[in-house]
Backbone as a printed PyTorch tensor [residue, N CA C, xyz], in Angstrom:
tensor([[[  0.5870,  -1.0940,  -0.0880],
         [ -0.2100,  -0.1320,  -0.0950],
         [  0.8030,   1.5560,   0.0370]],

        [[  0.8110,   2.2300,  -0.9550],
         [  1.7010,   3.2100,  -0.9220],
         [  0.5710,   4.5770,  -0.6670]],

        [[  2.2150,   5.1200,  -1.0070],
         [  1.6270,   7.0040,   0.0080],
         [ -0.1930,   7.2070,  -0.7840]],

        [[ -0.0870,   7.5250,  -1.8070],
         [ -1.1430,   7.9240,  -2.5150],
         [ -2.1530,   6.7880,  -2.2650]],

        [[ -2.0690,   5.6390,  -2.2060],
         [ -3.6250,   4.6690,  -1.6720],
         [ -4.3940,   5.6570,  -0.0390]],

        [[ -3.8340,   5.8390,   0.4080],
         [ -4.2940,   6.4590,   1.8220],
         [ -4.6750,   7.9060,   1.1610]],

        [[ -3.9810,   8.7740,   0.6490],
         [ -4.9400,   9.4800,  -0.1120],
         [ -6.1830,   9.4280,  -0.7940]],

        [[ -6.3010,   8.4470,  -1.6790],
         [ -6.9960,   7.8490,  -2.5020],
         [ -8.4810,   7.5640,  -1.3480]],

        [[ -8.1410,   6.7190,  -0.2780],
         [ -9.4360,   5.9900,   0.0190],
         [ -9.6750,   7.5660,   1.1060]],

        [[ -8.7010,   8.0460,   1.4600],
         [ -9.1410,   9.9960,   2.6930],
         [-10.0800,  10.1150,   1.2630]],

        [[ -9.8400,  10.5640,  -0.0050],
         [-11.1110,  11.3580,  -0.7870],
         [-12.0110,  10.6940,  -1.3100]],

        [[-12.0980,   9.6910,  -1.1990],
         [-13.1510,   8.5880,  -1.6700],
         [-14.4450,   8.8270,  -0.5070]],

        [[-13.7530,   9.0360,   0.9170],
         [-14.7330,   8.6350,   1.6890],
         [-15.1310,  10.0240,   2.1760]],

        [[-14.3670,  11.4010,   1.7630],
         [-15.0290,  12.8470,   1.7340],
         [-16.0420,  13.0100,   0.6760]],

        [[-15.7640,  12.1550,   0.0370],
         [-16.9310,  12.4130,  -1.4070],
         [-18.0550,  11.8710,  -1.0490]],

        [[-17.9610,  10.7290,  -0.3650],
         [-19.0460,   9.8040,   0.1520],
         [-19.8300,  10.7740,   1.0780]],

        [[-19.1890,  11.2290,   2.1460],
         [-19.5940,  11.9730,   3.3980],
         [-20.3760,  13.3500,   2.6980]],

        [[-20.0470,  13.5210,   1.6260],
         [-20.2410,  15.4570,   1.2830],
         [-21.7490,  14.5000,   0.3800]],

        [[-21.7800,  13.8810,  -0.2120],
         [-23.2180,  13.0490,  -1.0390],
         [-23.8970,  12.8350,   0.2460]],

        [[-23.6530,  12.2240,   1.4610],
         [-24.7140,  11.8580,   2.4570],
         [-25.1770,  13.2080,   3.0010]],

        [[-23.9220,  14.1010,   3.2000],
         [-24.4440,  15.4600,   3.5080],
         [-25.7100,  16.3040,   2.9750]],

        [[-25.5380,  16.0710,   1.2350],
         [-26.3950,  16.8670,   0.0550],
         [-27.7520,  15.8690,   0.5890]],

        [[-27.6870,  14.6430,   0.5780],
         [-29.1350,  14.1620,   0.5980],
         [-29.6990,  14.3070,   1.9590]],

        [[-28.9810,  14.4360,   3.4030],
         [-30.2330,  14.8700,   4.7780],
         [-30.1590,  16.5360,   4.5060]],

        [[-29.9420,  16.8110,   3.9610],
         [-30.0440,  18.3930,   3.8200],
         [-31.1240,  18.4160,   2.7520]],

        [[-31.1220,  17.8000,   1.7660],
         [-32.3350,  17.2950,   0.6900],
         [-33.5490,  16.9730,   1.3120]],

        [[-33.2020,  16.1490,   2.6160],
         [-34.7790,  15.4370,   3.1620],
         [-34.8840,  16.7430,   4.0220]],

        [[-34.3620,  17.4800,   4.6230],
         [-34.4370,  18.5730,   5.8800],
         [-35.5050,  19.3050,   5.1670]],

        [[-34.5130,  19.7830,   3.7380],
         [-35.6870,  21.0540,   2.9500],
         [-36.7980,  20.9860,   2.3640]],

        [[-37.2830,  19.0640,   2.5960],
         [-38.6140,  18.5190,   2.2200],
         [-39.5510,  18.5890,   3.3010]],

        [[-39.1840,  18.4440,   4.2410],
         [-39.8510,  18.2280,   5.6550],
         [-41.2840,  18.4690,   5.8570]],

        [[-41.5990,  19.5140,   4.6490],
         [-43.0570,  19.6490,   4.9290],
         [-43.7050,  19.7820,   3.5900]],

        [[-42.8180,  19.3170,   2.1700],
         [-43.4990,  18.5570,   1.0580],
         [-44.6790,  17.6820,   1.1500]],

        [[-45.6410,  18.5990,   1.0060],
         [-47.2050,  17.3110,   0.8160],
         [-47.0140,  16.5120,  -0.0840]],

        [[-46.6560,  17.2470,  -1.7660],
         [-46.7640,  16.5480,  -2.5960],
         [-45.9160,  16.8090,  -3.5700]],

        [[-45.5760,  15.7150,  -4.4760],
         [-43.8460,  15.8540,  -4.8110],
         [-45.3350,  15.4740,  -6.7060]],

        [[-43.7260,  15.7650,  -7.5310],
         [-44.9840,  15.6490,  -8.9540],
         [-44.9870,  14.2890,  -9.0800]],

        [[-45.4500,  13.2820,  -8.2790],
         [-46.0050,  12.1480,  -8.4740],
         [-48.1300,  11.9130,  -7.1330]],

        [[-47.3450,  13.2110,  -6.8600],
         [-49.0580,  13.3360,  -6.1090],
         [-48.2910,  13.0320,  -4.8680]],

        [[-47.4280,  12.0620,  -4.0380],
         [-47.3430,  11.6390,  -2.7730],
         [-46.4800,  12.8480,  -1.7670]],

        [[-46.4400,  12.6440,  -0.8940],
         [-45.7450,  13.3800,  -0.3680],
         [-44.1450,  12.9890,  -0.5860]],

        [[-43.5310,  13.5890,  -0.0220],
         [-41.6610,  13.6660,  -0.2370],
         [-41.4220,  12.5850,   0.6700]],

        [[-40.4470,  11.4790,   0.2350],
         [-40.0710,  10.4940,   0.7080],
         [-38.2830,  10.6320,   1.3760]],

        [[-38.5320,  10.2450,   2.5540],
         [-37.0630,  10.2900,   3.2000],
         [-35.8000,   9.3800,   2.1920]],

        [[-34.5870,   9.7110,   2.1590],
         [-33.5080,   9.0600,   1.4720],
         [-32.6580,   9.0340,   2.1890]],

        [[-31.9140,   7.9690,   1.7270],
         [-31.2970,   7.3310,   2.7770],
         [-29.8620,   6.4710,   1.8720]],

        [[-28.3850,   7.2570,   2.1590],
         [-27.4340,   6.6920,   1.4220],
         [-26.8120,   5.2730,   1.5500]],

        [[-26.5230,   4.6260,   0.5580],
         [-26.2920,   3.6510,   1.0040],
         [-24.7190,   3.2040,   0.7820]],

        [[-23.1420,   2.7240,   1.7860],
         [-22.3210,   2.6580,   1.6460],
         [-21.6650,   1.6770,   0.9530]],

        [[-20.5550,   1.5100,   0.2310],
         [-20.2400,  -0.1640,   0.1240],
         [-18.6540,   0.4770,  -0.5330]],

        [[-18.0030,  -0.7220,  -0.3660],
         [-16.3890,  -0.6340,  -0.3480],
         [-16.4620,  -0.6360,  -1.5750]],

        [[-15.0680,   0.4910,  -2.0920],
         [-14.9440,   0.4510,  -3.3590],
         [-13.5840,  -0.2500,  -3.6130]],

        [[-13.7390,  -0.9950,  -4.6500],
         [-12.9200,  -2.3590,  -4.9930],
         [-12.2320,  -2.0460,  -6.4160]],

        [[-10.8680,  -2.4830,  -6.6890],
         [-10.2080,  -2.6100,  -7.6090],
         [-11.3950,  -3.2360,  -9.0740]],

        [[-11.4790,  -2.8400, -10.2220],
         [-12.5890,  -3.7510, -10.9240],
         [-11.5390,  -4.2270, -12.0100]],

        [[-11.2400,  -5.7630, -11.6100],
         [ -9.9460,  -6.3760, -12.0710],
         [-10.6680,  -7.8600, -12.7090]],

        [[ -9.9420,  -8.5150, -13.6400],
         [-10.4520,  -9.6160, -14.3470],
         [-10.2370, -10.7870, -13.1350]],

        [[-10.7110, -11.7680, -12.7630],
         [-11.0740, -12.9250, -12.2320],
         [ -9.7000, -13.3370, -11.7130]],

        [[ -9.1090, -13.5200, -13.1930],
         [ -7.8050, -14.3000, -13.2350],
         [ -5.9660, -13.3590, -12.8310]],

        [[ -6.3850, -12.1070, -12.4550],
         [ -5.9490, -11.6920, -11.2500],
         [ -6.1390, -11.5740,  -9.6360]],

        [[ -6.9340, -12.2160,  -9.7860],
         [ -7.1030, -12.6910,  -8.1560],
         [ -6.1910, -14.0190,  -7.5760]],

        [[ -6.2000, -14.5880,  -8.8490],
         [ -5.1230, -15.8540,  -8.7780],
         [ -3.8430, -15.7750,  -8.7210]],

        [[ -3.2800, -14.7700,  -8.8860],
         [ -1.7580, -15.0350,  -9.2150],
         [ -1.4490, -14.1560,  -7.7670]],

        [[  0.0230, -14.9240,  -7.2310],
         [  0.1260, -14.3430,  -6.3420],
         [  0.3890, -13.1420,  -6.4560]],

        [[  1.0830, -12.4550,  -7.1510],
         [  1.4760, -10.6940,  -6.5810],
         [  0.1410, -10.3060,  -6.5870]],

        [[ -0.9150, -10.5640,  -6.8980],
         [ -2.2390,  -9.7490,  -6.9780],
         [ -2.6490,  -9.6670,  -5.1590]],

        [[ -1.7160, -10.2570,  -4.1070],
         [ -2.4870,  -9.8760,  -2.7040],
         [ -2.7500,  -8.6530,  -2.2430]],

        [[ -1.8830,  -7.3460,  -2.7630],
         [ -2.5540,  -5.7970,  -2.1660],
         [ -3.7650,  -5.6030,  -2.6640]],

        [[ -4.5070,  -6.6970,  -3.9370],
         [ -5.4240,  -6.4460,  -4.4470],
         [ -6.6480,  -6.2300,  -3.1320]],

        [[ -6.5250,  -7.5300,  -2.6470],
         [ -7.5920,  -7.4160,  -1.4430],
         [ -6.9910,  -6.2530,  -0.2310]],

        [[ -6.2280,  -5.5180,  -0.2340],
         [ -6.6740,  -3.8570,   0.9340],
         [ -7.6430,  -3.1870,  -0.0640]],

        [[ -8.3780,  -2.6360,   1.1890],
         [ -9.0880,  -1.6380,   0.5810],
         [ -9.1270,  -0.8840,   0.1200]],

        [[ -9.7890,  -0.4860,  -1.1210],
         [ -9.4110,   1.1120,  -2.0600],
         [-10.3620,   2.0320,  -1.5280]],

        [[-11.1540,   1.8310,  -0.5770],
         [-12.0610,   3.1960,  -0.4570],
         [-13.3320,   2.8040,   0.0100]],

        [[-14.6270,   4.0960,   0.2970],
         [-15.8530,   3.8430,  -0.0250],
         [-16.1660,   4.6120,  -1.0960]],

        [[-17.5440,   4.4220,  -1.2370],
         [-18.3080,   4.6500,  -2.2410],
         [-19.5800,   4.7380,  -1.9940]],

        [[-20.7330,   5.4000,  -2.7190],
         [-21.7960,   5.3780,  -2.8060],
         [-22.8170,   4.5880,  -3.9650]],

        [[-23.4670,   3.2070,  -2.8710],
         [-23.2650,   2.2760,  -3.7460],
         [-25.2700,   2.3660,  -4.6800]],

        [[-25.8460,   3.0660,  -3.7410],
         [-27.1830,   3.7350,  -4.2670],
         [-27.9120,   4.9310,  -3.0640]],

        [[-28.6370,   5.6560,  -3.5040],
         [-29.5520,   6.3860,  -2.7870],
         [-30.9640,   5.7590,  -3.2470]],

        [[-31.5640,   5.4430,  -1.5430],
         [-32.7320,   4.4240,  -1.4550],
         [-33.5920,   5.4870,  -0.5180]],

        [[-34.6500,   4.8140,  -1.2110],
         [-35.9910,   6.0130,  -0.1680],
         [-36.7730,   5.0280,   1.3540]],

        [[-36.5980,   5.6090,   1.9270],
         [-37.0550,   5.1700,   3.5850],
         [-38.7900,   4.6220,   3.3650]],

        [[-39.1940,   3.5130,   3.3980],
         [-40.3760,   3.2130,   3.0550],
         [-41.4740,   3.1080,   4.1880]],

        [[-40.6580,   3.9130,   5.4580],
         [-41.4920,   4.4000,   6.7310],
         [-42.6760,   4.8430,   6.4130]],

        [[-43.6050,   4.5920,   6.9150],
         [-44.7140,   5.5130,   6.6590],
         [-44.7280,   6.8350,   6.7300]],

        [[-45.8990,   7.2710,   6.4630],
         [-45.8510,   8.8320,   6.7930],
         [-46.7630,   9.3680,   7.7160]],

        [[-46.1060,  10.6750,   8.2450],
         [-47.1920,  10.8630,   9.6730],
         [-48.0040,  11.8790,   9.1060]],

        [[-49.4190,  11.9080,   9.5260],
         [-50.8170,  12.0010,   9.7720],
         [-50.8200,  12.7040,  10.7010]],

        [[-50.8960,  14.1180,   9.8510],
         [-51.3010,  15.1530,  10.7350],
         [-52.7870,  16.0490,  10.4570]],

        [[-53.1180,  15.8550,  11.5400],
         [-54.6980,  16.4950,  11.6520],
         [-54.7990,  18.0960,  11.2030]],

        [[-55.1250,  18.2760,  10.0650],
         [-55.4190,  19.7490,   9.7310],
         [-55.8760,  19.7570,   8.4580]],

        [[-57.8250,  20.0170,   9.0360],
         [-58.4630,  20.2850,   7.8270],
         [-58.4970,  21.5190,   6.7990]],

        [[-57.5060,  22.5900,   7.3460],
         [-57.8420,  23.6730,   6.3720],
         [-56.5390,  23.5490,   4.9130]],

        [[-55.4030,  22.2590,   5.3850],
         [-54.6150,  21.6500,   4.0160],
         [-54.9960,  21.7410,   2.7050]],

        [[-54.6360,  22.0070,   1.4800],
         [-54.9710,  21.4250,   0.5050],
         [-54.8680,  20.3930,   0.4090]],

        [[-54.1350,  19.7540,   1.2520],
         [-54.1380,  18.0910,   1.0110],
         [-54.6560,  17.0010,   1.5820]],

        [[-55.5390,  17.8310,   2.3740],
         [-56.2080,  16.9780,   3.7860],
         [-57.1370,  15.9120,   2.2770]],

        [[-57.1980,  14.5950,   3.5450],
         [-58.5250,  13.8000,   3.0000],
         [-59.6780,  14.3610,   3.5820]],

        [[-60.9040,  13.5870,   3.6220],
         [-62.0120,  14.1210,   4.0310],
         [-62.1160,  13.9230,   5.3440]],

        [[-61.3080,  13.4110,   6.0180],
         [-61.4440,  13.5970,   7.6260],
         [-60.3500,  14.3810,   8.1970]],

        [[-60.1500,  15.4600,   7.7650],
         [-59.1510,  16.4500,   7.7440],
         [-57.6880,  16.0770,   8.2640]],

        [[-57.1100,  14.8590,   7.9670],
         [-55.7280,  14.6130,   8.0520],
         [-55.1450,  14.4650,   6.3820]],

        [[-53.6490,  14.7260,   6.5430],
         [-52.9650,  15.3270,   5.5520],
         [-51.3400,  14.3220,   6.0610]],

        [[-51.3870,  13.5170,   4.8670],
         [-49.7880,  12.5590,   5.0800],
         [-48.6890,  13.9590,   4.4690]],

        [[-48.1270,  13.1790,   5.9370],
         [-46.5820,  14.0790,   6.0700],
         [-45.1910,  13.6880,   5.3340]],

        [[-44.2590,  14.1150,   4.9780],
         [-43.1800,  12.9710,   4.8170],
         [-42.8600,  12.3590,   5.8360]],

        [[-42.0550,  11.4950,   5.4510],
         [-41.6120,  10.6150,   6.9290],
         [-40.3000,  10.6510,   7.0730]],

        [[-40.1300,  12.2420,   7.2380],
         [-38.8820,  12.7420,   7.5380],
         [-38.9960,  13.0610,   8.9630]],

        [[-37.7420,  13.3630,  10.0160],
         [-37.3380,  13.1370,  11.4640],
         [-36.7420,  14.6530,  11.4770]],

        [[-36.6800,  15.4840,  11.3570],
         [-36.1090,  16.5570,  11.5780],
         [-34.5720,  15.7810,  12.8620]],

        [[-34.8680,  15.4670,  13.8980],
         [-34.1610,  15.0220,  15.0650],
         [-32.9540,  14.3690,  14.1520]],

        [[-33.5300,  12.9300,  14.2430],
         [-32.7980,  12.1570,  12.7600],
         [-31.4970,  12.2270,  12.0900]],

        [[-32.4810,  13.5760,  11.6250],
         [-31.8150,  13.5870,  10.0000],
         [-30.4670,  15.0060,  10.8380]],

        [[-30.7360,  15.3450,  11.9490],
         [-29.5840,  16.5280,  12.0540],
         [-28.6740,  15.2110,  13.1740]],

        [[-28.9010,  14.3620,  13.6360],
         [-28.0300,  13.4790,  14.4810],
         [-27.2830,  13.1610,  13.0580]],

        [[-28.4720,  12.5990,  12.0600],
         [-26.9820,  11.9540,  10.9770],
         [-26.3550,  12.9170,  10.1140]],

        [[-26.6740,  14.0860,  10.2660],
         [-25.8020,  15.2500,   9.4330],
         [-24.7260,  15.2100,  10.9710]],

        [[-24.2300,  15.3180,  11.6990],
         [-23.9280,  15.2040,  13.1200],
         [-22.4880,  13.9890,  12.4400]],

        [[-22.9680,  13.3500,  12.3570],
         [-22.2050,  12.0320,  12.1130],
         [-21.6840,  12.0280,  11.0910]],

        [[-22.0420,  12.9240,  10.0940],
         [-21.4610,  12.8910,   8.3450],
         [-20.5800,  13.8600,   8.8370]],

        [[-20.6860,  14.8320,   9.5000],
         [-19.7210,  15.7480,   9.4480],
         [-18.2000,  15.4070,  10.2880]],

        [[-18.5620,  14.5620,  11.3180],
         [-17.4790,  14.0900,  12.3690],
         [-17.4110,  12.9250,  11.2890]],

        [[-16.9550,  12.0940,  10.7620],
         [-16.6790,  11.2650,   9.7210],
         [-16.1120,  12.4530,   9.0270]],

        [[-16.5260,  13.1320,   8.0620],
         [-15.5540,  14.0950,   7.1490],
         [-14.7920,  14.5830,   7.9550]],

        [[-14.2530,  14.8250,   9.0630],
         [-13.7730,  15.3470,   9.8260],
         [-12.7030,  14.7390,  10.2050]],

        [[-13.1190,  13.4540,  10.1330],
         [-12.1190,  12.6580,  10.2770],
         [-11.2830,  12.2500,   9.5340]],

        [[-11.6870,  12.1350,   8.2250],
         [-10.8010,  11.6390,   7.1310],
         [-10.1950,  12.6310,   6.8140]],

        [[-10.4810,  13.9800,   7.2120],
         [ -9.9120,  15.4100,   6.8550],
         [ -8.2200,  15.2430,   7.8880]],

        [[ -8.5360,  14.6680,   8.8260],
         [ -7.4580,  14.3660,   9.7030],
         [ -6.5300,  13.4960,   9.4360]],

        [[ -6.9870,  12.4100,   8.7660],
         [ -5.9760,  11.3630,   8.2630],
         [ -5.4060,  11.7230,   6.8020]],

        [[ -6.1110,  12.6320,   5.8350],
         [ -5.4350,  12.7860,   4.5210],
         [ -4.4340,  13.9440,   5.4120]],

        [[ -4.5310,  14.8650,   5.7950],
         [ -3.6410,  15.4340,   7.2850],
         [ -2.5180,  14.8130,   7.3320]],

        [[ -2.5950,  13.5370,   8.2120],
         [ -1.3690,  13.0090,   9.1230],
         [ -0.6640,  12.3320,   8.0450]],

        [[ -1.0640,  11.7480,   6.5180],
         [ -0.2440,  11.2950,   5.6990],
         [  0.5980,  12.1880,   5.1940]],

        [[ -0.3030,  13.3680,   4.5790],
         [  0.4690,  14.4560,   4.3950],
         [  1.8320,  14.6380,   4.9010]],

        [[  1.4060,  14.9760,   6.6180],
         [  2.6800,  15.0780,   7.5350],
         [  3.9830,  14.3740,   7.5280]],

        [[  3.1110,  12.7670,   7.4950],
         [  4.3900,  11.9700,   7.4940],
         [  4.6150,  11.5150,   6.5000]],

        [[  4.5620,  12.0700,   4.9680],
         [  5.1450,  12.1240,   3.5920],
         [  5.7710,  13.2680,   3.6240]],

        [[  5.8380,  14.7730,   4.3790],
         [  6.4030,  15.5990,   4.3420],
         [  8.1330,  15.5080,   5.3640]],

        [[  7.7640,  14.4500,   6.4320],
         [  8.4530,  14.0990,   7.8940],
         [  9.3810,  13.1350,   6.7180]],

        [[  9.2210,  12.1570,   6.1330],
         [  9.6730,  11.3890,   4.9200],
         [ 10.8630,  12.2070,   4.3720]],

        [[ 10.1390,  12.9950,   3.6880],
         [ 10.9010,  14.0130,   2.7310],
         [ 12.1720,  14.8810,   3.6870]],

        [[ 11.9690,  14.7360,   4.6720],
         [ 13.3680,  15.8990,   5.3300],
         [ 14.2010,  14.9280,   5.9240]],

        [[ 13.7830,  13.5240,   6.1100],
         [ 14.7630,  12.4670,   6.5370],
         [ 15.7640,  12.6450,   5.5190]],

        [[ 15.0700,  12.1840,   4.3920],
         [ 16.0230,  12.1100,   2.9140],
         [ 17.3220,  13.1650,   2.4090]],

        [[ 16.7710,  14.3840,   3.2440],
         [ 17.7450,  15.7030,   2.6140],
         [ 18.8020,  16.0040,   4.0670]]])
C-alpha cells in the first residue's frame, strides 16, 4: 500500500460523506413537502455505502503478486434508497392536501434524526480530513529525513 493509496481512500470517504450531507440537506429541505411530482408526500432518502474495489479480471485475483488487490480501496455510495416507513398523519382540515377526515400525509422525515445523521456525517468528514493531513505530514517528514 503506497502513500497515494491512503490519500485516495481518504478522498473517496470525503466524497461519500459530502453526498451523504447533500441527501440529508435534501431531506430537511423537504420535511414539509406534502406533494411531489407523483402526487405523494416526499419520502426520506438514505445513502448506502459500500467498499470501493479494484475492477480487475478474475484471473488477476489468482496470481501471487495480486495480494495487494485485497486491501481496501476506499468507500463509495452504492445507491440512494427511499425510506419506506409510513408517512406521518397530521390533523389539518384547512390544508389543501387534507383527506375527507381532515388528515394530511406528511413526509416521513424526522428533523432530529436528520440532525443526528448530519452530525455523524460531519464527524466522519472531519476524521477523514485528519487522516489525509496525517498522511501528508508523514510524507513531508519522510522527505525531510532524506535531505
